[in-house]
C-alpha positions in Angstrom: 19.9 195.8 119.1 19.2 193.4 122.0 15.7 194.9 122.4 14.9 194.2 118.7 16.3 190.6 119.0 14.2 190.0 122.1 11.1 191.3 120.4 11.6 188.8 117.6 11.1 186.0 120.1 8.0 187.2 121.7 4.4 186.2 121.0 2.8 188.2 118.2 -0.7 189.7 118.1 -2.0 188.9 114.6 -5.2 190.9 115.2 -3.2 194.2 114.9 -1.2 195.7 112.0 -1.0 195.1 108.3 -2.3 191.5 107.6 0.3 190.4 105.1 3.2 191.6 107.3 1.8 189.8 110.4 1.3 186.6 108.3 4.8 186.9 106.8 6.4 187.5 110.2 4.8 184.3 111.4 5.0 182.2 108.3 8.6 182.6 107.3 10.1 181.6 110.7 7.6 178.7 110.5 8.9 177.8 107.1 12.4 177.7 108.6 11.1 175.7 111.6 9.4 173.2 109.3 12.7 173.0 107.4 14.5 172.1 110.6 11.8 169.6 111.5 12.1 168.0 108.1 15.9 168.0 108.6 15.5 165.4 111.3 14.2 162.7 109.0 16.4 163.8 106.1 19.6 163.6 108.1 18.6 160.1 109.2 18.0 159.1 105.6 21.2 160.7 104.3 23.4 159.2 107.0 22.0 155.7 106.7 21.9 155.8 102.9 25.6 156.7 102.7 26.7 154.3 105.4 27.9 150.8 105.0 24.3 149.6 105.4 23.4 151.1 101.9 20.0 151.7 100.3 18.5 148.6 101.9 18.8 150.3 105.3 17.4 153.5 103.6 14.4 151.5 102.5 14.0 150.2 106.0 13.7 153.7 107.4 11.2 154.5 104.7 9.1 151.5 105.5 9.0 152.5 109.2 7.6 156.0 108.6 4.0 155.1 107.6 3.7 152.9 110.6 5.2 155.6 112.9 3.0 158.3 111.4 -0.2 156.2 111.9 0.5 155.8 115.6 1.4 159.4 116.1 -1.2 161.0 114.0 -4.0 161.5 116.6 -1.7 163.2 119.0 -0.3 165.5 116.3 -3.9 166.5 115.7 -4.4 167.2 119.4 -1.4 169.6 119.2 -3.1 171.4 116.4 -6.3 171.7 118.4 -4.3 173.1 121.3 -2.7 175.7 119.1 -6.2 176.8 117.8 -7.6 177.1 121.3 -4.5 179.0 122.5 -4.8 181.4 119.6 -8.4 182.2 120.3 -7.9 182.7 124.0 -4.9 184.9 123.2 -6.9 186.9 120.9 -9.7 187.2 123.5 -7.0 188.2 126.2 -8.3 185.4 128.4 -5.3 184.7 130.7 -7.0 182.1 132.8 -8.1 180.2 129.7 -4.5 180.2 128.4 -3.1 178.9 131.7 -5.6 176.0 131.9 -5.2 175.1 128.2 -1.4 174.9 128.6 -1.7 172.9 131.9 -4.2 170.4 130.3 -1.9 170.0 127.3 1.0 169.0 129.5 -1.2 166.4 131.3 -2.7 164.9 128.2 0.7 164.7 126.7 2.0 162.6 129.6 -0.9 160.2 129.3 -0.4 159.9 125.5 3.3 159.2 125.9 2.7 156.4 128.4 0.1 154.8 126.1 2.3 154.8 123.0 5.3 153.6 125.0 3.3 150.5 125.9 1.2 149.9 122.8 3.7 150.9 120.1 6.3 148.1 120.5 3.4 145.5 120.8 1.9 146.2 117.4 5.1 147.1 115.4 5.6 143.6 114.1 2.0 143.0 112.9 1.9 146.5 111.2 5.2 145.9 109.4 3.9 142.6 108.1 0.7 144.2 107.1 2.5 146.6 104.7 4.5 143.7 103.2 7.9 144.8 104.5 10.7 142.9 102.7 12.6 140.4 104.9 15.8 142.2 104.2 14.4 145.4 105.8 12.2 143.9 108.6 14.7 143.9 111.5 15.9 147.4 110.8 12.3 148.7 110.6 11.4 147.0 113.9 14.4 148.3 115.7 13.9 151.9 114.5 10.2 151.9 115.6 10.8 150.3 119.0 13.4 152.8 120.0 11.3 155.7 118.7 8.2 154.6 120.7 10.2 154.1 123.9 11.4 157.7 123.7 8.2 159.1 122.4 7.7 161.7 125.2 10.3 164.0 123.6 8.5 164.1 120.3 5.1 164.5 121.9 6.1 167.3 124.2 8.0 169.2 121.5 4.9 169.1 119.2 2.4 170.1 121.8 4.5 172.9 123.3 5.6 174.2 119.9 1.9 174.2 119.0 1.1 176.4 122.1 3.9 178.8 121.1 2.6 179.1 117.6 -0.9 179.7 119.0 0.6 182.7 120.8 2.1 183.9 117.6 5.7 182.9 118.5 7.1 180.8 115.7 10.7 181.9 116.1 11.4 180.3 119.4 10.4 176.8 118.2 12.5 177.5 115.1 15.6 178.3 117.2 15.2 175.2 119.3 14.8 173.0 116.3 17.8 174.4 114.6 19.9 173.7 117.7 18.7 170.2 118.0 18.8 169.5 114.3 22.6 170.2 114.4 22.9 168.0 117.4 21.0 165.2 115.6 23.5 165.2 112.8 26.4 164.6 115.2 24.5 161.9 117.1 23.6 160.2 113.8 27.2 160.0 112.8 28.2 158.8 116.2 25.7 155.9 116.4 25.1 154.7 112.8 28.2 152.6 112.2 27.7 150.5 115.3 23.9 150.4 115.4 22.7 151.0 111.8 19.0 152.0 111.6 18.6 151.8 115.3 21.3 154.4 115.8 19.6 157.0 113.7 16.4 156.4 115.7 18.2 156.8 119.0 19.9 160.1 117.8 16.5 161.5 116.9 14.9 160.6 120.2 17.7 162.3 122.2 17.6 165.4 120.1 13.8 165.7 120.4 13.9 165.5 124.2 16.2 168.5 124.3 14.0 170.5 122.0 11.0 169.7 124.2 12.8 170.9 127.3 13.8 174.2 125.6 10.1 174.8 124.6 9.0 174.2 128.1 11.5 176.6 129.6 10.4 179.3 127.0 6.7 178.8 128.0 7.5 179.2 131.7 9.2 182.5 130.9 6.0 184.1 129.4 4.6 185.2 132.8 3.1 188.4 131.3 0.7 186.2 129.3 -0.1 183.5 131.7 1.2 181.8 134.9 1.1 178.0 135.1 0.0 176.7 138.5 -0.2 173.2 139.8 -4.0 173.4 139.7 -3.9 174.1 135.9 -2.4 170.6 135.4 -5.6 169.0 136.7 -7.7 167.6 133.8 -10.6 169.9 133.1 -13.4 168.7 131.0 -14.1 172.2 129.6 -10.6 172.6 128.1 -9.9 169.0 127.3 -13.1 168.5 125.4 -12.4 171.6 123.3 -8.8 170.7 122.6 -9.9 167.2 121.5 -12.9 168.5 119.6 -10.7 170.9 117.6 -7.8 168.4 117.3 -9.4 165.1 116.6 -10.6 165.9 113.1 -7.0 167.0 112.2 -5.7 163.9 114.0 -8.1 161.7 112.1 -7.0 163.5 108.9 -3.4 162.7 109.7 -4.2 159.1 110.7 -6.2 158.5 107.5 -3.4 159.9 105.4 -0.9 157.7 107.3 -3.2 154.7 106.8 -3.4 155.5 103.1 0.4 155.7 103.0 0.7 152.2 104.6 -1.6 150.8 101.9 0.5 152.6 99.2 3.6 151.3 100.9 2.3 147.8 100.4 1.7 148.5 96.7 5.3 149.8 96.5 6.7 146.8 98.3 4.7 144.5 96.0 7.1 145.4 93.2 9.8 143.5 95.2 12.3 146.1 94.0 14.6 147.5 96.8 15.7 150.3 94.5 12.1 151.5 94.0 11.4 151.3 97.7 14.5 153.5 98.3 13.4 155.8 95.5 10.1 156.4 97.3 12.0 157.3 100.5 14.1 159.8 98.6 11.2 161.4 96.7 9.2 161.7 99.9 12.1 163.4 101.7 12.6 166.0 98.8 8.8 166.3 98.5 8.8 167.3 102.2 10.9 170.3 101.4 8.8 171.3 98.4 5.7 171.2 100.6 7.3 173.3 103.4 5.9 176.7 102.1 2.4 175.2 101.8 2.3 173.8 105.3 3.9 176.9 106.8 1.4 179.3 105.3 -1.4 176.9 106.3 -0.3 177.0 109.9 0.2 180.7 109.8 -3.3 181.2 108.4 -4.8 179.0 111.1 -3.2 181.1 113.9 -4.2 184.3 112.0 -7.8 183.2 111.7 -8.0 182.0 115.3 -6.6 185.2 116.8 -8.7 187.5 114.7 -11.9 185.5 115.4 -11.0 185.5 119.1 -10.7 189.3 118.9 -13.9 189.4 116.9 -12.2 191.2 114.0 -14.0 189.4 111.2 -13.2 192.3 108.7 -9.5 191.4 108.8 -10.0 187.8 107.9 -11.1 188.2 104.3 -8.2 190.6 103.3 -5.7 188.6 105.3 -6.8 185.4 103.5 -6.3 187.0 100.1 -2.9 188.3 101.1 -1.8 185.0 102.6 -2.9 183.1 99.5 -0.9 185.4 97.2 2.2 185.0 99.3 1.8 181.3 99.5 1.4 181.0 95.7 4.4 183.2 94.9 6.6 181.3 97.3 5.5 177.9 95.9 6.0 179.2 92.3 9.6 180.3 93.2 10.7 177.4 95.4 9.2 174.5 93.4 11.4 175.1 90.3 14.4 175.5 92.5 13.7 172.1 94.1 13.4 170.5 90.7 16.5 172.3 89.4 18.7 171.2 92.3 16.8 167.9 92.7 19.7 165.7 91.3 22.1 167.3 93.8 19.6 166.7 96.6 19.1 163.1 95.6 22.9 162.6 95.5 23.0 163.4 99.2 21.1 160.1 99.9 23.0 157.8 97.6 25.9 157.6 95.2 23.8 155.2 92.9 23.2 157.2 89.7 20.4 154.8 88.6 18.6 155.4 91.9 19.0 159.2 91.5 17.6 159.1 87.9 14.6 157.0 89.0 13.8 159.4 91.9 14.0 162.5 89.7 11.7 160.8 87.1 9.0 160.6 89.9 9.7 164.1 91.2 8.9 165.7 87.8 5.4 164.1 88.0 4.6 165.8 91.2 5.8 169.3 90.4 2.4 170.9 89.5 0.9 169.5 92.6 3.0 171.7 94.9 1.4 174.8 93.5 -2.1 173.3 93.9 -1.3 172.3 97.5 -0.4 175.9 98.3 -4.0 176.9 97.7 -5.4 173.9 99.6 -3.2 174.5 102.7 -4.0 178.2 103.1 -7.8 177.8 102.7 -7.8 174.7 105.0 -5.7 176.7 107.5 -8.3 179.5 107.6 -11.2 177.0 108.1 -9.3 175.2 110.9 -8.4 178.4 112.6 -12.1 179.4 112.6 -12.9 176.1 114.4 -14.1 174.2 111.3 -11.7 171.3 111.4 -14.2 168.8 110.1 -14.4 170.1 106.5 -10.6 169.8 105.7 -10.8 166.3 107.3 -13.6 165.2 105.0 -11.8 166.6 102.0 -8.7 164.7 102.9 -10.6 161.5 103.5 -12.3 161.8 100.1 -9.3 162.6 98.0 -6.9 160.2 99.9 -9.0 157.2 100.8 -11.7 157.5 98.2 -9.7 158.6 95.2 -5.9 158.2 95.6 -5.8 154.6 96.9 -8.1 152.9 94.4 -6.7 155.0 91.6 -3.1 154.0 92.4 -3.9 150.3 92.5 -6.1 150.5 89.4 -3.5 152.4 87.3 -0.7 149.9 88.3 -3.0 147.0 87.6 -4.0 148.4 84.2 -0.4 149.1 83.1 0.8 145.8 84.5 -1.9 143.8 82.6 -1.1 145.8 79.4 2.5 144.6 79.7 3.9 148.1 80.2 7.5 148.6 81.2 8.2 148.4 84.9 9.0 152.1 85.2 5.7 153.0 83.7 3.9 150.9 86.3 5.9 152.6 89.0 5.0 156.0 87.7 1.4 155.3 88.3 1.9 155.4 92.0 2.9 159.1 91.7 0.5 160.0 89.0 -2.4 159.0 91.3 -1.0 161.3 94.0 -0.8 164.2 91.7 -4.5 163.7 90.6 -5.6 163.6 94.2 -3.8 166.8 95.0 -5.4 168.7 92.0 -8.9 167.5 92.8 -8.4 168.2 96.5 -7.6 171.9 95.6 -10.8 172.3 93.6 -12.9 170.8 96.4 -11.3 172.9 99.1 -11.9 176.1 97.0 -15.6 175.1 96.7 -16.1 174.6 100.4 -14.2 177.7 101.4 -16.3 179.7 98.9 -19.5 178.3 100.4 -18.5 180.0 103.7 -20.2 177.5 106.1 -16.9 177.5 108.1 -17.6 181.2 109.2 -20.5 180.0 111.4 -18.7 177.1 113.1 -16.9 178.5 116.1 -16.9 182.2 116.9 -20.2 182.8 118.6 -20.3 179.4 120.4 -16.8 179.9 121.8 -17.6 183.4 123.0 -20.6 182.2 124.9 -18.7 179.3 126.4 -15.8 181.6 127.6 -18.3 184.0 129.1 -20.2 181.3 130.9 -17.3 179.3 132.2 
């Protein structure tokens, strides 16, 4: 029994065995891990929404998130690049490459943490004013962001080290650590919120993330059969840093552009001057995060699957594995999405006792329902392309559908309905209808570029030559 339990928490070789089983063994723990990650933000929103601070404070937390995500996006992309490189070195059985990749990840994370700790608090105010944050929410937003930025090292190190573990095929360890610290986060939220308000939930999250980062680091140090981390491995190495950045920056830019778009959309939402609609957007995005979990989980699983199999030069497994992963992702989305909608009112009630706010939020959730199935296709195929080393194509698709389509469409639809004298709720629906349209078109464009197959030529042979010659 103990041996089986230990085996569950060891890195998995996804270049061996039945593809769908390997993908499922990785994806479903990842799904639970992403659930635990989402729980951090959800608990913050639930606790603050039901506190004496009410939905004004809930809206303040929501207004802070686009600004926070914008400043963190590039680094989250770098963690994605690290996971891809680790997966390919692991598949190639290159122990030295693994050690130096992990060492350089630790170093670049320290640098990024220092930069954000300094820069973040300096630009918080201007960014909040840029998105049109309501005066009643401004102080809470600023306090939340400043505390988060000062303690950013925990967030950064958890993401980079969890990315390394995923690249090794170990999604269960990061899951276990997240579950532990998510529970801790709940107790810390409850302890701090009454005295500190929005700032209290930020402090609780920062402390919990530091603990999860420490646990990930201890786990990595225990994997001595795969690699041994020496002091020399921490020294910045252009070969490894350039490849981590090259693989990660497109994904980071992808995240940054998405966050920038969300800031512009947040400004549109704030322009209604309706605190209830602002709080509604926070609640919808929190529940939306859970509906999206299967899609992101299978996307991450397929990225690791593609990276390991290409690193092992097993191209024949990639096509069958992609089909099987896509089927599992679609079935999971088709089952979970109706459940999210069915239990949506109950979920919304966790955030607020206000029935009018719950009804408004569910009104918007129904608009997005079909999009969750479409995103399951987009995430799986994008994950395969990223794992192969083609991180640029998914980035351009996101840029086109988010910046080029969703933003102008949202503003245009709101303006058209407003000028036509439509009811306020009709104008507000346009914000979410524009998002649904961008998801559907994004799926079609992703299918087209995957079918073209240019991504197959992006990374495998160049990486093999570089490893051999390094």
